[in-house]
C-alpha positions in Angstrom: 33.1 10.3 -62.2 31.0 10.1 -65.3 29.3 12.6 -67.5 25.6 12.3 -66.7 22.5 13.9 -68.4 19.4 14.6 -66.4 16.0 13.3 -67.4 12.5 13.1 -66.0 10.7 9.8 -65.9 7.5 9.8 -68.0 6.5 6.2 -67.2 7.8 2.8 -66.5 7.6 0.4 -69.5 6.0 -3.0 -69.4 8.2 -6.0 -69.4 12.0 -6.0 -68.9 11.4 -7.0 -65.3 10.5 -3.4 -64.4 14.0 -2.1 -65.4 13.1 0.1 -68.3 11.7 3.7 -68.1 10.5 6.1 -70.8 12.3 9.4 -69.9 12.1 13.0 -71.1 15.7 14.2 -71.9 15.5 17.9 -72.9 12.3 17.3 -74.9 13.3 14.0 -76.4 11.8 10.7 -75.2 14.3 8.0 -74.5 14.3 4.5 -73.1 16.5 4.3 -70.1 17.6 1.2 -68.1 17.1 1.8 -64.4 18.4 -1.7 -63.3 21.6 -0.3 -61.9 19.5 1.2 -59.1 17.7 -1.8 -57.7 17.1 -0.1 -54.3 15.1 2.7 -55.9 11.5 2.9 -57.1 10.6 5.1 -60.0 7.4 7.0 -60.8 6.3 9.6 -63.4 8.0 13.0 -62.5 11.0 11.5 -60.8 14.4 12.9 -61.9 17.4 10.7 -62.8 20.9 11.2 -64.0 21.7 9.1 -67.1 25.0 7.8 -68.5 25.2 5.7 -71.7 21.5 4.7 -71.5 21.6 3.7 -67.8 20.2 5.6 -64.8 23.1 6.1 -62.4 21.5 8.3 -59.8 18.0 9.3 -58.7 17.9 13.1 -58.0 15.5 15.9 -57.5 14.7 18.9 -59.7 17.4 21.0 -58.2 20.0 18.3 -58.8 18.8 17.9 -62.4 19.0 21.6 -63.0 22.5 21.7 -61.5 23.7 18.8 -63.7 22.3 20.5 -66.8 23.9 23.8 -65.9 27.3 22.0 -65.5 26.8 20.5 -69.0 26.0 23.8 -70.5 29.0 25.4 -68.8 31.3 22.7 -70.2 29.8 23.1 -73.7 30.8 26.8 -73.8 34.5 26.1 -73.5 37.1 28.4 -72.2 37.6 31.8 -73.9 39.9 33.6 -71.5 43.2 32.1 -72.4 46.2 34.3 -71.4 48.6 35.6 -74.0 51.9 33.6 -74.0 55.2 35.2 -74.8 
């Protein structure tokens, strides 16, 4: 399992044999390599899960929202530690 960040495809970039997309990741534009998913096609509006600059999964809006919610939950950390002793 890897920690993936959801992003939405803005457009495919020229060159790079069709393996590079410009993706919106929480308001930031990033170049993402989609070459690890050769069976998929990508268009503006598509949602992907990104790990280390590579698309590792194509998803839908609900999947992207679920991934983001999981990341936000992990970022909060645990605050309900029991007393020891």
